[in-house]
Structure formats: C-alpha cells, structure tokens
N, C-alpha and C positions, 0 to 999 in steps of 0.2 A: 437550348441550354445543356452544355457536356454534363455528364454523369459525374457525381461526386467521386474523388481519390478515396479507396477504402485506406485507412491507417493501421494496417494491421500488425499485431504484436507479437504473433508466433513466431515468426522468421527471427527477429532480435531476440526473443526470449531463447530462441536455439545459439544463438551466435552468444549470448551470456553464458550458459551451460557450457558450450565448449572452451570459453575462455577460462572459466572459474575451474574446469577439470583439469585443464594444463597446468595451471596455478597449482594447484593442489599435488597433483602428479611430483611438483618439484619439492615439496616440502618433507622434512624428516617424519612429522607426525600429522596428520589430519585433523582440521578442524572439527570441533563437536560442539552440537548444537543441543541444548535442554529445551525439551517442550513441556511445560506444566500445565496438566490440566486439572481443574476440580469438577468432580462429578463425571456424568458419561452421556454429554447429550451426543446423539447420533452425528448430526452435523459437524460437531466440533470434531468428533473423531473422525470424518472423513477428511478435514481440513488437514488434519495431523497426519493422516495416511499419505496424504500427496505431497506435503511437505517433504516426509520420509521417503518417499520415491524418487523425489528432485534429489535431495540430498545425496541416496544412494547411487543415482545417476551421474553425478560429479566427483563421488567420492568424499563425501564428508559423512561422518557421523553424527547420529541425530538420535536423542536419547529420550524417550516418552515417560514422563514421570506423573502419575496420577495421585489426588487424594480424594476422599470421601466427600462428598455432596455437603456435609454437615459440620466440615473442618470450620475452626473459630476465626476469626481476623487476626489475633495475635499467633497463635499457632500457624496460621499461614504465611505469615510474615516473616517468623522465625525459620520454616522451611523454607523459604523463597531464599532467604540471606546464605543460608547454608548451601543451597543450589549454586547461589553465585560467586560463593568463596570456594567453591570445588575448583584447583588448579586446571584439571583436564576439559572443562567447557570454557568455550570461547565466546558463547554468545547463549540469551537466556530470554526466552519467550514465555510469558504468562497468556495460554489462550483464552482469550474473548468469545463470549460474554461469561462472567462469573456469576456464579448464585446470587442471589438477593441476600443481602445482608453483608459481602467483603468489598471494601474499600479499593478498588484497583489502584487509584492513585497514591494510596500509602503503600500497596502491595510493590506496584512497579519500583518505588524509591526505596527500596531494597534489592535492587538489582545494581551491581555495578554499571556504573554510566558506559563505561565502555565496551561491555557485553548486552548491552540492553538493543539489540538487534531491531528492533521494532521503533525504538527512538520516542518512546513515551514518557521516559523518566524527565523529571524536571530540570536535570543538568542539560539532557538532550535538548528539551525544547527551548531552554534558553540560548543555546549554542543555535539553534536554527535561527530563533529571532535575530541574533546576533549578527548571523551568517559566520561563524566560526568554523573552518574546514575540519575541525577535528571532531566534529559532531557525527551522532549517525542519526538519519535521516527517514522517516516512515516509510516502508516499502511503496505503496501506493503513490505517494507524492512525488517518490524518485522514479515509479513505473513511469509516469506523467511526462517527466521531464526528460529521461530516456527514449521515450516515443517522438516525442517533439523533438528532440537533436538529432534521432536518428532520421527523420524527415527533413530536415534541414529546415524546420520552423524558426525563424528569429523571434526572440521574446522580449528584446530590449525596446523599450518605447510603445510595445504592443496594447492594446486595451483589450484586458480581459476579464469576463465576469465568471464567476464559480456562484453556482447555484447548489447551495449546501455548506452549512456551518460546522460540521460537526468537529470534535477534536481529534477524532482519528483520521480524518480526508479531507474536507472542505478546508480548515483553518490551515493544516500544516502545507497542503498544496497552495494556496493561497501566499503563504510566507515565503516558500519555496521560489515562485514566480516574481514576486516582490524583488527578492533576493537577485534574482536574474534581470532586473530593471524594467519588467513589466509595471505598467498601472493596473492593478487589481481591484474588483468591485466583487465584495461578497453580499450573495442575495439568496434568498429563501423561500418558502412556501406562503411565507405571511407577507415579502415585501409587495408594496403598491406598485401597480402596473409592471408587473415582472416581465411579461411578454415585450413589453417596449424597451425595457432596459436589456434583456438577453440581444436583442435583435441589435442592438448599438455596439456588442462588443466585435471585436474580430477575430477573438479566439473563444468558445464560450465551454467552462467545463462543467460537467452536470454530476452531481456526487447526492441526489435528494432523496433515493432511495426508495423512489415511486415509480413502477412502472410505466412506459411510456407518457411520462409525465410532459415531456419537452415534444410539442409537435411542431406542424408546419408555422403557423402564427407567431413562433419565438424565435424564428431564424430567419439571416438572409444572407443575399445571394454571395457566395466567395467565401462565405464564413468557413472556419476551420471550428469543428464540433468534437471534443472528447466526454465521450461518455463511460463513466467509472462505476454506474449503476449494474448491478448485478441482482436480477430478481427471479422467484421461480413464477411459473406461469400461473399460480395460488397466488402470487404476492408476497411469498415470503422470501426474507434478505437469504442470500446465498453467497457463497465465493464461487468465482467460477472455476477453482479448481477441482470441484465436486464435478464428476461425471456422470452422465446419465441422467440428467435434470434437463428440461426445457427452462431455458432461460431467457430473460428479456433484459434490456436496459433500461435506463430513466428517460432515454431519447426514443420515439417513436422511429426507428432507423429507416423504414420504406420510404413512410411521407417526407422525413426531413433529406435523405439523401436527394431528393429531385431539387432542393434549392441550394443546397450548401456545397461548397468548393471541396471541403474533406470532411470525412467522418470516421470515428472508428467503432467497429463491429462490436456487438455482443452476441454470443461470444468471441473470443479471437482478438479483442483489443489490449486494453490495459490488463486485464486478467491475468496472462500466462506471463506480463511481465512484473505483477508483483510476489511473485515465490521468488523469480531471479533474483529482483532487486533484495527481496530479504537474503538470501544467500551471497549477493555481494556484501550485505551489509556483513555476513559474518566473517567474511575474510577481512574485510575492514578493522572490524572489532578485533580480529587475531592480531593485526598491525597494530594498533593503537596499545595494546596491551604489551606485546613485544617492544612497542620503544618506550613504554613505562618503565619497563624492567632494565633497560642497557642506560638509562638517565644517571 
C-alpha cells in the first residue's frame, strides 16, 4: 500500500500571509485587532504573542488589552462593548478560556458582529447556519475548508464524520461542511460503535481533545484524515502557535498513516492555518464595516 499523502498546512499559511501583507500594504490605514484577556494565564499570553507576531509580519496592528482576574460580569461586558465601539478597531477577540464566573456567550454578544473575527457571536452563528456570505466563520473551521480546497479535495456529496462536538470547533466545522454539500455525521467519545462509524467516512475530521485517540482500528484504506487536535505530551490542550512544546494530535499519526490515503500532521497541519484564517477574518471584518458605512 502506498504511503499516505501528507496534507501539510504551513505552505498555505505562508501564501495567505503574503496575500494579506500585499492587501494591507495597499490600504491607507492598517487594520487593527483588539485582543482582550482576563487574568494572566501563561498559555493564553503565549497564544496572544503569536497572534501579535503574525499581525506584525503582515502589517496589521494588534493591541493587547488586559483585565484583572476578579472583574465581574457586568463590568466586563461594559468594557468589551466600549472596546468594540472604538472606530479604530476592525476586529475584536475575547481570549479564551475566561475565568469561572464569566459568561462568554453574554460577553461575545457585546462585540459588533462585524468585528467578531472569532465568529462566535449569536449573529455570526446564525449567519453560518443560514449560509449567509457576510458572516464571519470561526478560524479553525475556516482553516479546515482552506486546507481541503488547497489540496483540491471535493466536498459535495462526500460522507464526512466529525469526531468532536464543541461549540468552538466541532459544530461550526460540521455546519461549514454541510454548507458545502457534504453529508456530515457528528460523533463523540460517547458514540456507540464509534470505530465502525469512523471507518465508513470518506473524510474523517477529528477534534476530540484526547491525544492519539484515533488509532488504526478507526480508519479505512484511502480515507482522508484531518486532525485538528493539539495536545501537549502531558495531555494538556494546546494551540499549535505555542512553540517549544512537544505536541501531538488526536490521531495516532504513525499508525494511521500506514492505512489511510491522506492525513494532516500535528504540528504543521491545521494549526498554522488557524492564525492565518483569523487574520483573513480581520480583513473581511474591515470590508464589512466599510460597506455598512457607505450604504
């Protein structure tokens, strides 16, 4: 059996970065992104630094705004709305996770949906469900679509199983694929006969948050496997943009690559595309706001 094709994402991420850099160079004013952080979690701070580095590379401005860990819900909602209302910001991110006691759903809806570059506000979620073109799609789901398009993998009519049902990754990715004409099944760790279900898929997308969860028994010959999971060697959830830590996906890469037709690596697959997709959303957000001003 021939070795599986490796669907790496770094080269596409570089292409996106160059495209964004050229687009920003032609603007009179660089787009500006606000990243709001509560507390001082070291991993969150590292994620933010990597976003700032990418923004600097393409010519976008990134402002990091911090609030104390003990901020209350009402105060935080008011502060987020003030930031969203600032005309100099084209995009706003509320860095997750938030401390216990803060309701993210209420907070994110204080962000103008046209500036919600994470695509998590109620209006953007509704636009995604309705397949409306002026919505902002969550960056990870957008990264999955970009990678599959880059490798010219057709989606319409394909049987796709997603292992993972989170509101941040699994569910929006499923809706994106449905909108592209795929037949999508959402499974999770409690799904009965999970391995039987995953083997039936033509494309398997894994975002379950458990290192090496998907082994040889879960896949079939010729299948395309997209591994969204990023985990530390200790099993803690990571973002790939944090360097210097050993990471592993939700798929046992070495075992599965012996069976399937194509597979994304971790690191180097979906991870590099997620930050690039976020800044694609920033430019789209700027465009949406500009169109609203000239109507």
